[in-house]
N, C-alpha and C positions, 0 to 999 in steps of 0.2 A: 692385057691380057696378062695372068700367069702363067709360069709353067704348072704342066699336068703333074711334074715330079718334084721335090724340092733338093733332096737329096743327089739322085739320077738323074742328071739335067739330061744327059744325053737319051733317056729312054723316053719314048713319044708312044710305045704299045701299052693299051692298058693289059690291066691283070687280066688272066685266062680263070673260066670260070670252072674248068675241070683238074683245079689242083687246090685240094682242101682237106681240113681234118675236123672229125667233131669230137668231142668229149663230155660224157656223162657226168655229172655230180662232181666232185673231185677232184676224180681220176687226171692221173697225168700221164697216162696212155691213154691214145684216139680211139675210137669205136672201131676194131674191123671191119674193113670190106663197105663200109658204105660208098655207094656210088653216085647219090642223088638226094640235094638236101634241097627241099620246095623253096622258093621266094620268101626273104622277110617283107610281110605287107603290114600296114598300118592306116587307118582312116581314120579323120574325125568326124563325128555328124553335124552337120548344119542345122541351127534352128534360126527359122525364119519368124520375124515380129517388123510388127507396123509400128511406128508412132504416130500419135494423133496428130490429126492435121496434115500429115506427107501423105503423098500416092504413093508413095517408095515401098515395097519391102526390102529391110533391111536385114543383115545375115551375121551369125554371130557363130562362135566357135562353142562347141556341144563335145560330149562326151568320146572319147578314143576307143575303137576297137583296135585288137589284132588277130589276125588270118592266122589262122592252125599252121603248120610248118610239118611236112611230111618226109620221112626221113626214108629212106630203100639201100638194102644191102643185098649182097649174095648170100642164100644162106650156106652156114658151117655149125660146126658143132659149139659156138657160142652160144650164150644161152641170156645175155642182156638184152635184149629187146622183150622176150616174151616174158621173163622173172619181172620184168617190167610193166610190160600190158597184163598180165596178172595181178599184180598188186592193186590195180583198178578194182580188178575183180570180187575184192574183199568186201563193197560194200554192196554187192547183190549178194552175197553168201551168206549176209545174218552176220554171223562170228565169225570178225577178225582172224582169217587165220595165219598173217603176219602184220606184222605193224604199219600204222598208217604212215609214216616219218619215211617208208619208200615209197609213198606212191609221187611224190613229186620233187624233182629234180632241177637243178641249173643244166642247162645245156651250153657249150661254148663252140661255135662256128668259125675257123680261122682257114680265111681266105689265102693261100700261098703263094709266092713268087716263082718263078724257073725253077731257082736255086732252093727249093723249097723252105723258104723262109717266111713267116706269117706275116703279113701286111696289113693284112686288117680283121681286126677279133670282135663278134657278136655275141653279147649273153643275154640267152634267153631264161627268162625267171619263172618259177615254180610251175615247171613244166610235169603233166600228165599226160597218158596215153589213151585218148579217146577211141581209139581206132587201132587194130591188129589185125594184120594179114600174114597168117604163118607159112603159107603159102601159096602160089599162083595156080593158076589154071596149068595144067600139066597138058604136054601134048608129044606123043611119039614120032611124029613129024616133024616137028619141030627143031630149032638149033638155038638154044636161048637156056642163057644160065636162070637157075630158082633163084625169086627175090623175095624177102619178106620186108613189111612196112608197117612204121608205125604211122600216126597221125598224133602230133602233140600239141595239145591246148597249154598257152601259157597266158601269165600276167605280164606280157610285153617284153620289147627286149629294149637292147643297148648298143652302142655302138664302142665300143673301149676306146678310147682317144689316148689311153695310156702307150699304147703302140704305135710306136712311130714308123718314119720310114726307111725300111736297115737299108746300106749300103751292099748295093751290089756291085759282083767282081766282075 
């Protein structure tokens, strides 16, 4: 069995799920305040068929489906989520008030190590906002941060394998 880390051979703990950055489009600045990213999940359809003369049901590979991804962040004065969600409404309003090229974006998600170095990067292709929650339920007796949420549909994701394991100090 191989070591779980090739460069940092003394490290045995897996990376933590609470250190990450999210980038929208070509931006080099991460989206402010993202506190939660839904998991990346894909599944393939199974096609069952029978061969003549065989009692077995065989299974073949069908189409791949990618599940939507949800991003949550604390509400600030940054309008990125709202403006992107509004781009999807142009189809509902009949005459587009803005260009459809703002509808779909690439999204990059980077998992970071304890030193803040990127250790894994995933790229989601042609994302668009299918659901937007501008404000959560408000509760005067509560003690929670106000969160806005977007649900992203996309045309698949891939693990960026060009990002290699960084040397940790």
